[in-house]
Every structure is written in structure tokens, then in C-alpha cells.
All heavy atoms as an XYZ file, in Angstrom:
837
protein
N      21.011     28.696     28.386
C      22.394     28.613     28.808
C      22.415     27.515     29.953
O      21.677     27.691     30.857
C      22.792     29.966     29.252
C      23.962     30.020     30.135
S      24.455     31.737     30.743
C      23.499     32.934     29.926
N      23.436     26.592     29.830
C      23.547     25.620     30.866
C      24.322     26.236     32.065
O      24.939     27.316     31.839
C      24.055     24.251     30.381
C      25.544     24.385     29.944
O      26.386     25.036     30.697
N      25.890     23.773     28.806
N      24.302     25.638     33.208
C      24.940     25.970     34.418
C      26.454     26.254     34.265
O      26.997     27.293     34.666
C      24.779     25.022     35.521
C      25.189     25.527     36.890
C      24.740     24.607     38.015
C      25.238     25.193     39.273
N      24.738     24.582     40.400
N      27.175     25.526     33.592
C      28.564     25.653     33.308
C      28.860     26.897     32.578
O      29.739     27.664     32.867
C      29.192     24.461     32.559
O      28.938     23.286     33.418
C      30.680     24.638     32.434
N      28.168     27.128     31.454
C      28.277     28.313     30.530
C      27.905     29.559     31.360
O      28.652     30.593     31.348
C      27.346     28.272     29.395
C      27.830     27.257     28.294
C      26.682     27.044     27.281
O      25.558     27.372     27.526
O      27.009     26.717     26.168
N      26.876     29.447     32.190
C      26.474     30.678     33.021
C      27.598     31.099     34.016
O      27.868     32.083     34.114
C      25.201     30.273     33.733
C      24.694     31.521     34.532
C      23.545     31.206     35.429
N      23.237     32.277     36.304
C      23.787     32.636     37.484
N      24.689     31.806     37.801
N      23.448     33.631     38.228
N      28.145     30.067     34.625
C      29.201     30.356     35.613
C      30.366     31.005     35.033
O      31.010     31.911     35.581
C      29.642     28.989     36.326
C      28.559     28.327     37.103
S      28.052     29.489     38.379
C      29.388     29.587     39.459
N      30.657     30.633     33.769
C      31.813     31.294     33.023
C      31.437     32.774     32.641
O      32.335     33.623     32.542
C      32.212     30.589     31.813
C      33.140     29.435     32.187
C      33.512     28.700     30.908
N      32.307     27.964     30.452
C      32.323     27.236     29.388
N      33.329     27.149     28.481
N      31.224     26.552     29.037
N      30.129     33.005     32.477
C      29.802     34.350     31.918
C      29.266     35.234     33.077
O      29.097     36.429     32.814
C      28.619     34.171     30.928
C      29.125     33.393     29.684
C      27.919     33.173     28.717
O      26.729     33.220     29.110
N      28.263     32.840     27.500
N      29.189     34.767     34.288
C      28.631     35.661     35.375
C      29.382     36.875     35.568
O      28.867     37.963     35.699
C      28.693     34.871     36.697
C      28.547     35.686     37.889
C      27.488     33.755     36.744
N      30.805     36.932     35.584
C      31.442     38.225     35.672
C      31.167     39.129     34.604
O      31.050     40.457     34.926
C      33.045     37.840     35.728
C      32.998     36.438     36.299
C      31.797     35.773     35.575
N      31.042     38.736     33.407
C      30.682     39.667     32.337
C      29.137     40.116     32.413
O      28.914     41.230     32.060
C      30.920     38.942     30.948
N      28.237     39.318     32.838
C      26.943     39.692     33.108
C      26.844     40.785     34.147
O      26.150     41.833     34.105
C      26.077     38.485     33.489
C      25.842     37.612     32.197
C      24.739     38.880     34.031
C      25.308     36.157     32.557
N      27.627     40.583     35.202
C      27.661     41.679     36.274
C      28.153     42.955     35.713
O      27.701     44.076     36.091
C      28.616     41.172     37.401
C      28.041     39.978     38.236
C      28.970     39.491     39.120
N      28.451     38.314     39.898
C      29.284     37.410     40.501
N      30.575     37.634     40.528
N      28.740     36.504     41.160
N      29.228     42.941     34.775
C      29.651     44.126     34.235
C      28.592     44.832     33.412
O      28.461     46.014     33.352
C      30.928     43.824     33.425
C      31.532     45.095     32.721
C      31.641     45.349     31.449
C      31.953     46.282     33.391
N      32.152     46.560     31.135
C      32.405     47.195     32.286
C      32.174     46.711     34.638
C      32.951     48.397     32.564
C      32.677     47.987     34.943
C      33.060     48.793     33.887
N      27.823     43.946     32.615
C      26.688     44.523     31.737
C      25.661     45.187     32.555
O      25.205     46.281     32.236
C      26.094     43.412     30.986
O      26.955     42.864     29.969
N      25.408     44.576     33.786
C      24.446     45.264     34.767
C      24.938     46.649     35.130
O      24.202     47.543     35.074
C      24.136     44.358     35.834
C      23.349     43.081     35.500
C      23.357     45.102     37.028
C      23.251     41.997     36.506
N      26.129     46.741     35.564
C      26.754     47.933     36.012
C      26.644     48.945     34.869
O      26.400     50.151     35.048
C      28.150     47.720     36.556
C      28.262     46.902     37.792
C      29.680     46.588     38.174
C      27.598     47.638     39.026
N      27.155     48.580     33.636
C      27.243     49.571     32.523
C      25.694     50.006     32.161
O      25.574     51.298     31.906
C      27.800     48.867     31.348
C      29.326     48.811     31.419
C      29.785     48.180     30.046
N      29.142     47.074     29.633
C      28.479     46.851     28.476
N      28.405     47.833     27.584
N      27.985     45.780     28.057
N      24.736     49.158     32.313
C      23.439     49.601     32.004
C      22.902     50.567     33.011
O      22.350     51.553     32.640
C      22.545     48.344     31.797
O      23.057     47.488     30.868
C      21.139     48.757     31.422
N      23.196     50.240     34.288
C      22.772     51.213     35.284
C      23.412     52.571     35.187
O      22.864     53.640     35.426
C      23.045     50.631     36.762
S      22.109     49.200     37.136
N      24.654     52.502     34.698
C      25.499     53.787     34.513
C      24.813     54.583     33.415
O      24.669     55.856     33.595
C      26.830     53.565     34.127
C      27.686     54.730     34.187
O      27.708     55.533     35.155
N      28.496     54.885     33.166
N      24.371     53.942     32.377
C      23.739     54.581     31.314
C      22.432     55.320     31.751
O      22.067     56.439     31.350
C      23.450     53.693     30.054
C      22.579     54.298     28.987
C      24.819     53.290     29.459
N      21.726     54.677     32.665
C      20.471     55.217     33.166
C      20.705     56.442     34.005
O      19.630     57.054     34.431
N      21.879     56.767     34.415
C      22.106     57.910     35.209
C      21.460     57.864     36.623
O      21.363     56.711     37.124
N      20.941     59.011     37.010
C      20.250     58.934     38.375
C      18.926     58.161     38.464
O      18.419     57.794     39.392
C      19.968     60.410     38.815
C      18.941     61.025     38.010
N      19.068     61.562     36.745
C      17.558     61.380     38.306
C      17.982     62.177     36.403
N      17.045     62.004     37.212
N      18.391     57.867     37.199
C      17.164     57.013     37.174
C      17.513     55.518     37.220
O      16.625     54.669     37.503
C      16.376     57.278     35.822
C      15.832     58.664     35.726
C      15.153     58.870     34.296
C      14.836     58.982     36.880
N      18.692     55.185     36.881
C      19.165     53.739     36.879
C      18.535     52.971     35.690
O      18.356     53.396     34.652
N      18.276     51.640     35.993
C      17.736     50.848     34.998
C      16.709     49.806     35.755
O      16.852     49.524     36.854
C      18.786     49.949     34.424
N      15.704     49.462     34.994
C      14.628     48.559     35.531
C      15.073     47.167     35.163
O      16.040     46.864     34.280
C      13.284     48.869     34.904
O      13.387     48.534     33.572
C      12.775     50.167     35.193
N      14.511     46.166     35.755
C      14.704     44.855     35.455
C      14.426     44.525     33.942
O      15.196     43.695     33.394
C      13.853     43.817     36.231
C      14.401     43.523     37.544
C      13.370     42.473     38.190
O      12.271     42.876     38.505
O      13.917     41.369     38.521
N      13.471     45.097     33.347
C      13.156     44.894     32.043
C      14.245     45.390     31.082
O      14.625     44.712     30.106
C      11.757     45.688     31.737
O      10.722     45.230     32.464
C      11.403     45.482     30.211
N      14.854     46.484     31.469
C      15.936     47.128     30.619
C      17.113     46.222     30.734
O      17.717     45.859     29.718
C      16.318     48.587     31.089
C      15.306     49.642     30.940
S      15.586     51.123     31.945
C      17.033     51.637     31.122
N      17.540     45.801     31.899
C      18.629     44.856     32.157
C      18.452     43.598     31.385
O      19.400     43.014     30.733
C      18.845     44.583     33.662
C      19.371     45.813     34.433
C      19.243     45.407     35.878
C      20.657     46.245     34.067
N      17.179     42.986     31.451
C      16.938     41.817     30.702
C      17.179     41.918     29.233
O      17.762     41.018     28.692
C      15.457     41.322     31.038
O      15.328     40.920     32.296
N      16.667     42.994     28.627
C      16.840     43.200     27.248
C      18.463     43.322     26.885
O      18.823     42.724     25.861
C      16.066     44.427     26.765
C      14.598     44.157     26.821
C      13.889     45.275     26.336
N      12.408     44.929     26.340
C      11.473     45.867     26.348
N      11.798     47.134     26.306
N      10.211     45.529     26.397
N      19.196     44.021     27.657
C      20.590     44.116     27.369
C      21.359     42.789     27.543
O      22.092     42.355     26.657
C      21.155     45.227     28.300
C      22.697     45.234     28.251
C      20.648     46.615     27.952
N      21.027     42.175     28.687
C      21.688     40.859     28.903
C      21.302     39.834     27.854
O      22.118     39.096     27.411
C      21.463     40.462     30.371
C      22.168     41.431     31.369
C      21.922     39.017     30.592
C      21.763     41.293     32.748
N      19.925     39.798     27.556
C      19.607     38.886     26.487
C      20.262     39.161     25.150
O      20.577     38.102     24.460
C      18.041     38.819     26.344
C      17.318     38.046     27.504
O      18.017     37.276     28.256
O      16.122     38.203     27.639
N      20.440     40.314     24.848
C      21.039     40.594     23.650
C      22.574     40.209     23.587
O      23.031     39.811     22.562
C      20.965     42.125     23.351
N      23.310     40.306     24.747
C      24.546     39.836     24.848
C      24.784     38.442     25.201
O      25.696     37.784     24.651
C      25.255     40.719     25.950
C      25.416     42.222     25.606
C      26.162     43.020     26.574
O      27.355     42.544     26.907
O      25.607     43.968     27.108
N      23.945     37.839     25.996
C      24.366     36.566     26.557
C      23.262     35.487     26.377
O      23.552     34.352     26.488
C      24.574     36.648     28.126
C      25.533     37.664     28.416
C      25.399     38.880     28.838
C      26.972     37.514     28.085
N      26.573     39.577     28.940
C      27.567     38.744     28.486
C      27.738     36.526     27.583
C      28.906     39.005     28.342
C      29.146     36.775     27.486
C      29.663     37.988     27.872
N      22.053     35.870     26.015
C      20.928     34.959     25.749
C      20.684     33.875     26.883
O      21.575     33.265     27.395
C      21.099     34.145     24.489
C      21.186     34.900     23.211
C      21.580     34.069     22.057
C      19.972     35.609     23.000
N      19.464     33.874     27.421
C      19.122     32.883     28.250
C      19.202     32.987     29.680
O      19.175     32.018     30.440
N      19.453     34.212     30.340
C      19.457     34.267     31.744
C      18.169     34.415     32.264
O      17.327     35.371     31.627
C      20.401     35.533     32.086
C      20.641     35.543     33.682
C      19.972     36.862     31.626
C      21.746     36.464     34.129
N      17.747     33.757     33.337
C      16.503     33.887     33.827
C      16.358     35.053     34.875
O      17.458     35.585     35.183
C      16.160     32.548     34.601
O      16.911     32.511     35.795
N      15.138     35.353     35.134
C      14.861     36.514     36.069
C      15.612     36.141     37.426
O      16.179     36.913     38.082
C      13.559     36.850     36.212
C      13.166     37.967     37.177
C      11.778     38.247     37.262
N      11.229     37.330     38.362
C      10.136     37.481     39.002
N       9.262     38.384     38.572
N       9.805     36.565     39.882
N      15.446     34.904     37.944
C      15.941     34.461     39.092
C      17.541     34.505     39.118
O      18.151     35.059     40.122
C      15.578     33.056     39.544
C      14.093     32.927     39.876
O      13.568     34.097     40.248
O      13.532     31.866     39.824
N      18.155     34.125     37.942
C      19.563     34.262     37.855
C      19.924     35.685     37.825
O      21.005     36.036     38.496
C      20.035     33.570     36.605
C      20.074     32.138     36.720
O      20.023     31.523     37.903
O      20.046     31.402     35.738
N      19.318     36.574     37.159
C      19.594     38.009     37.172
C      19.401     38.596     38.559
O      20.312     39.374     39.060
C      18.769     38.784     36.167
C      19.206     40.232     36.151
S      18.426     41.148     34.834
C      16.804     41.117     35.287
N      18.487     38.139     39.285
C      18.268     38.794     40.597
C      19.449     38.272     41.489
O      19.811     38.945     42.480
C      16.890     38.353     41.186
C      15.792     39.163     40.568
C      14.436     38.947     41.193
N      13.514     39.838     40.693
C      12.279     39.981     41.068
N      11.785     39.189     41.984
N      11.459     40.827     40.562
N      19.934     37.154     41.279
C      21.075     36.560     42.152
C      22.242     37.484     41.872
O      23.009     37.894     42.766
C      21.521     35.275     41.774
C      20.590     34.138     42.296
C      21.134     32.872     41.715
C      20.042     31.776     42.084
N      20.263     30.507     41.459
N      22.506     37.867     40.678
C      23.623     38.879     40.414
C      23.351     40.214     40.820
O      24.265     40.934     41.430
C      23.917     38.816     38.852
C      24.198     37.488     38.286
C      25.102     36.679     39.193
O      26.021     37.220     39.835
O      24.910     35.448     39.257
N      22.075     40.650     40.870
C      21.719     41.928     41.383
C      22.060     41.995     42.950
O      22.544     42.970     43.377
C      20.284     42.381     41.132
C      19.869     42.576     39.705
C      18.395     42.672     39.578
C      20.555     43.736     39.110
N      21.696     40.935     43.626
C      21.956     40.830     45.043
C      23.486     40.868     45.227
O      23.942     41.523     46.193
C      21.376     39.541     45.518
C      21.590     39.270     47.007
N      20.893     40.006     48.005
C      22.378     38.468     47.580
C      21.293     39.659     49.133
N      22.245     38.695     48.905
N      24.185     40.176     44.475
C      25.580     40.121     44.568
C      26.174     41.519     44.513
O      27.032     41.902     45.316
C      26.267     39.255     43.531
C      27.771     39.254     43.524
C      28.532     38.433     44.169
C      28.445     40.123     42.641
C      29.929     38.524     44.245
C      29.825     40.280     42.564
C      30.576     39.349     43.358
O      31.896     39.534     43.312
N      25.745     42.287     43.475
C      26.340     43.642     43.321
C      25.779     44.573     44.457
O      26.585     45.421     44.804
C      25.807     44.206     41.920
C      26.381     43.438     40.744
C      25.677     43.903     39.503
C      27.875     43.719     40.584
N      24.628     44.307     44.859
C      24.140     45.091     46.073
C      24.925     44.904     47.238
O      25.301     45.752     47.984
C      22.635     44.788     46.226
O      22.210     45.465     47.390
N      25.185     43.643     47.510
C      26.066     43.261     48.782
C      27.478     43.785     48.683
O      28.036     44.031     49.721
C      26.240     41.719     48.847
C      24.856     41.023     49.238
C      24.410     41.500     50.650
O      25.057     41.384     51.638
N      23.223     42.121     50.682
N      27.959     44.052     47.432
C      29.259     44.702     47.270
C      29.115     46.251     47.270
O      30.070     46.881     47.032
C      29.892     44.207     45.966
C      30.464     42.864     46.119
C      31.387     42.278     45.092
N      32.456     43.149     44.725
C      33.338     42.926     43.658
N      33.137     41.668     43.034
N      34.295     43.640     43.389
N      28.002     46.744     47.553
C      27.746     48.139     47.536
C      27.965     48.882     46.328
O      28.506     49.958     46.196
C      28.545     48.919     48.761
C      28.058     50.255     49.084
O      26.872     50.480     48.970
O      28.925     51.181     49.359
N      27.658     48.204     45.144
C      27.798     48.859     43.889
C      26.545     49.221     43.268
O      26.564     50.157     42.452
C      28.496     47.810     42.963
C      29.845     47.307     43.232
C      30.389     46.110     42.502
C      30.894     48.435     43.292
N      25.381     48.662     43.722
C      23.988     49.194     43.194
C      23.101     49.279     44.471
O      23.350     48.606     45.400
C      23.432     48.282     42.064
C      23.182     46.762     42.603
C      24.396     48.224     40.931
C      22.358     45.979     41.723
N      22.049     50.018     44.264
C      20.947     50.041     45.245
C      19.812     49.458     44.398
O      19.619     49.800     43.244
C      20.710     51.455     45.776
C      21.778     51.895     46.545
C      21.506     53.299     47.041
O      20.582     54.069     46.577
O      22.276     53.857     48.057
N      18.981     48.612     45.138
C      17.773     48.073     44.449
C      16.489     48.587     45.089
O      16.399     48.572     46.379
C      17.884     46.515     44.637
C      19.125     45.998     44.082
C      16.593     45.861     43.921
C      19.336     44.389     44.328
N      15.668     49.044     44.263
C      14.332     49.501     44.670
C      13.300     48.371     44.261
O      13.037     48.192     43.102
C      13.899     50.822     44.074
C      12.584     51.350     44.472
C      12.171     52.577     43.658
O      13.163     53.449     43.508
O      11.126     52.714     43.266
N      12.914     47.568     45.294
C      12.133     46.400     45.035
C      10.648     46.824     45.030
O      10.275     47.632     45.768
C      12.398     45.242     45.946
C      13.835     44.788     45.840
C      14.001     43.637     46.963
C      15.483     43.291     46.865
N      15.843     42.176     47.877
N       9.798     46.042     44.264
C       8.481     46.354     44.190
C       7.714     44.958     43.887
O       8.221     44.049     43.193
C       8.067     47.292     43.113
O       6.692     47.419     42.939
N       6.528     44.750     44.532
C       5.816     43.598     44.234
C       5.038     43.749     43.016
O       4.571     42.714     42.339
C       4.841     43.365     45.459
C       5.431     43.020     46.747
C       6.198     41.682     46.599
O       5.737     40.823     46.004
O       7.269     41.610     47.254
N       4.747     44.945     42.500
C       3.941     45.250     41.313
C       4.729     45.667     40.142
O       4.574     45.168     39.039
C       3.059     46.398     41.729
C       2.031     45.980     42.869
C       2.089     46.821     40.412
C       1.205     47.215     43.428
N       5.669     46.656     40.345
C       6.528     47.101     39.232
C       7.852     46.365     39.156
O       8.166     45.706     40.084
C       6.798     48.615     39.443
C       5.557     49.400     39.433
O       4.667     49.198     38.524
O       5.365     50.346     40.213
N       8.505     46.434     37.998
C       9.771     45.875     37.904
C      10.783     46.520     38.895
O      10.502     47.700     39.079
C      10.297     46.141     36.415
C       9.019     46.446     35.677
C       8.096     46.978     36.749
N      11.692     45.747     39.378
C      12.709     46.352     40.159
C      13.564     47.453     39.441
O      13.683     47.420     38.229
C      13.732     45.363     40.763
C      13.129     44.287     41.658
C      11.810     44.155     42.102
C      13.822     43.250     42.363
N      11.763     43.145     42.966
C      13.044     42.536     43.180
C      15.163     42.826     42.315
C      13.316     41.506     43.899
C      15.528     41.924     43.094
C      14.683     41.145     43.886
N      14.036     48.451     40.232
C      14.881     49.536     39.553
C      16.107     49.530     40.385
O      16.255     49.507     41.630
C      14.142     50.848     39.782
C      14.949     51.966     39.158
C      14.188     53.376     39.086
N      13.123     53.281     38.207
C      13.094     53.423     36.857
N      14.299     53.608     36.256
N      12.133     53.315     36.140
N      17.258     49.570     39.618
C      18.569     49.555     40.181
C      19.282     50.898     39.764
O      19.180     51.304     38.702
C      19.464     48.463     39.582
C      19.062     47.099     40.283
S      17.422     46.566     40.179
C      17.128     46.330     38.415
N      19.987     51.431     40.815
C      20.815     52.592     40.532
C      22.239     52.300     41.093
O      22.424     51.643     42.052
C      20.302     53.809     41.230
O      20.092     53.650     42.514
C      19.001     54.298     40.484
N      23.233     52.966     40.477
C      24.611     52.748     40.948
C      24.792     53.628     42.248
O      24.239     54.769     42.464
C      25.596     53.341     40.005
C      25.797     52.561     38.678
C      26.886     53.276     37.761
C      26.295     51.182     39.042
N      25.565     53.016     43.241
C      25.950     53.858     44.325
C      27.232     54.566     43.913
O      27.714     54.486     42.727
C      26.434     52.880     45.533
O      27.533     52.040     44.907
C      25.283     51.917     45.868
N      27.631     55.472     44.800
C      28.821     56.226     44.438
C      30.042     55.324     44.115
O      30.890     55.517     43.263
C      29.233     57.316     45.587
C      28.176     58.457     45.696
O      27.513     58.591     44.671
O      28.183     59.027     46.710
N      30.101     54.229     44.983
C      31.189     53.274     44.821
C      31.030     52.583     43.444
O      32.001     52.263     42.715
C      31.079     52.216     45.964
C      32.288     51.216     45.999
N      33.553     51.603     46.286
C      32.080     49.964     45.765
C      34.262     50.479     46.228
N      33.463     49.471     45.967
N      29.791     52.221     42.978
C      29.613     51.560     41.803
C      29.903     52.569     40.579
O      30.520     52.077     39.578
N      29.660     53.788     40.707
C      29.917     54.808     39.647
C      31.490     54.844     39.541
O      31.998     54.956     38.400
C      29.250     56.172     39.953
C      29.460     57.149     38.794
C      28.603     58.272     38.885
N      27.257     58.044     39.423
C      26.269     57.642     38.726
N      26.484     57.163     37.510
N      25.005     57.407     39.257
N      32.150     54.932     40.718
C      33.629     54.951     40.621
C      34.182     53.751     39.931
O      35.131     53.816     39.138
C      34.195     55.126     42.061
C      33.932     56.449     42.648
O      33.722     57.356     41.919
O      34.147     56.584     43.902
N      33.644     52.569     40.173
C      34.033     51.427     39.496
C      33.933     51.412     37.980
O      34.802     51.156     37.263
C      33.368     50.123     40.048
C      33.950     48.855     39.577
C      34.844     48.151     40.578
C      32.913     48.012     39.033
N      32.730     51.800     37.547
C      32.374     51.930     36.193
C      33.236     52.981     35.499
O      33.701     52.847     34.363
C      30.969     52.308     36.008
C      30.646     52.505     34.493
C      30.016     51.036     36.368
N      33.597     54.093     36.185
C      34.361     55.143     35.623
C      35.891     54.943     35.873
O      36.731     55.854     35.575
C      34.037     56.508     36.301
C      32.702     56.997     35.864
O      32.137     56.571     34.930
O      32.169     57.843     36.729
N      36.291     53.681     36.285
C      37.700     53.299     36.329
C      38.411     54.258     37.366
O      39.595     54.466     37.229
C      38.412     53.431     34.954
C      37.878     52.231     34.146
C      36.829     52.413     33.361
C      38.683     51.051     33.907
C      36.336     51.404     32.386
C      38.357     49.994     33.142
C      37.073     50.237     32.405
O      36.665     49.303     31.555
N      37.768     54.748     38.395
C      38.342     55.518     39.467
C      38.961     54.712     40.488
O      39.726     55.189     41.379
C      37.415     56.518     39.981
C      36.810     57.490     38.860
C      38.004     58.274     38.273
O      38.754     58.896     38.966
N      38.087     58.276     36.945
N      38.417     53.496     40.648
C      38.880     52.542     41.640
C      39.198     51.189     41.088
O      38.724     50.870     40.067
C      37.837     52.379     42.892
C      36.587     51.832     42.269
C      37.577     53.593     43.530
C      35.476     51.427     43.389
N      40.002     50.321     41.831
C      40.217     49.016     41.386
C      39.005     48.193     41.357
O      38.081     48.385     42.177
C      41.311     48.405     42.267
C      42.747     49.074     42.060
O      42.917     49.645     41.013
O      43.507     49.042     43.037
N      39.092     47.152     40.494
C      37.955     46.122     40.410
C      38.370     44.882     40.963
O      39.371     44.270     40.407
C      37.518     46.053     38.953
S      36.111     44.911     38.691
N      37.854     44.502     42.083
C      38.126     43.137     42.625
C      37.624     42.031     41.702
O      36.748     42.334     40.913
C      37.483     43.054     44.022
C      38.078     43.983     45.079
C      37.657     43.804     46.488
N      36.428     42.940     46.541
C      35.427     43.162     47.411
N      35.221     44.301     47.974
N      34.525     42.257     47.525
N      38.108     40.877     41.911
C      37.632     39.761     41.049
C      36.173     39.562     41.205
O      35.528     39.943     42.305
C      38.377     38.534     41.697
C      39.588     39.090     42.228
C      39.283     40.453     42.697
N      35.416     38.989     40.211
C      34.092     38.731     40.273
C      33.240     39.509     39.215
O      32.109     39.320     39.051
N      33.850     40.586     38.725
C      33.338     41.494     37.695
C      34.298     41.483     36.610
O      35.475     41.884     36.756
C      32.994     42.914     38.288
C      32.022     42.713     39.454
C      32.483     43.706     37.180
C      31.740     43.952     40.180
N      33.827     41.265     35.341
C      34.641     41.293     34.180
C      34.829     42.707     33.530
O      34.432     42.861     32.538
C      34.245     40.286     33.138
N      35.414     43.603     34.327
C      35.599     44.933     33.701
C      36.812     44.825     32.879
O      37.861     44.406     33.234
C      35.843     45.950     34.983
C      36.038     47.326     34.487
C      36.217     48.342     35.390
N      37.493     48.242     36.089
C      38.041     49.093     36.944
N      37.206     50.072     37.444
N      39.209     48.917     37.472
N      36.598     45.394     31.564
C      37.715     45.268     30.646
C      38.805     46.206     31.094
O      38.521     47.221     31.742
C      37.188     45.574     29.297
C      35.808     46.081     29.560
C      35.360     45.850     30.966
N      40.066     46.010     30.668
C      41.115     46.918     31.065
C      40.885     48.294     30.375
O      40.307     48.266     29.224
C      42.424     46.239     30.579
C      41.985     45.164     29.748
C      40.528     44.725     29.976
N      41.274     49.390     31.005
C      41.160     50.685     30.433
C      42.254     50.773     29.247
O      43.375     50.485     29.544
C      41.426     51.737     31.546
C      41.183     53.191     31.099
C      39.683     53.308     30.670
C      41.464     54.030     32.299
N      41.705     51.296     28.154
C      42.615     51.424     27.047
C      43.418     52.623     27.283
O      42.965     53.730     27.546
C      41.839     51.556     25.729
S      40.924     50.062     25.325
N      44.810     52.543     27.020
C      45.608     53.731     27.146
C      45.372     54.684     26.085
O      44.884     54.257     24.898
C      47.049     53.277     27.022
C      46.908     51.923     26.374
C      45.513     51.368     26.642
N      45.496     56.050     26.348
C      45.250     56.983     25.334
C      46.267     57.134     24.360
O      47.418     56.857     24.503
C      45.147     58.414     26.024
C      43.706     58.527     26.765
O      42.832     57.807     26.423
O      43.762     59.286     27.784
């Protein structure tokens, strides 16, 4: 993926990270899990690019990152992140959360 394509897809990649962490529940998701999901959807994101997005989400207090020098990193949603994924709070720009479908 070239830089221009990546910049357009960043908000959707961030949403994919949050959804994957949500599916992992209290265990969250590892870098390996996230890479597989993102590669299936977007193809071509590097580990460094993914870590930039993880850092962004962490700075927004949406995920917590358990870093390791040996094992893959593990991410879990914060309470704020879970509320965002569950549509309990507004989503500020920077994350491509789809609109909630009316019942």
C-alpha cells in the first residue's frame, strides 16, 4: 500500500483494531491477531505502521498496550474504548466508525 492509500485508510484501520480488541474481550488482541485481521481487510500494513495506529489509539485512551520485547504486544480496550465500540459515546474524527443502523 502506498503512502497516499494508507492515509485514506487509516481511520478504517483504527476501527478494525478497536473491533478486534473488542472481540477479544478481557484478553484483548495480540499484534499477530491484529495483523491477520488488518491484512485480510486492507493488505500491506507494516508492523511499524500498525504500531503507529496503536499508539494513536492509546493516546486517545481507547486501548491499553502491554508491550514485550519477547512476545507480541497485547492490546485491550479501555472502558472508554468499549463505550466507543458499543456506540455509547460519540466518535470524534480519526476513526471510521460506521453509523449505527436504526432498528
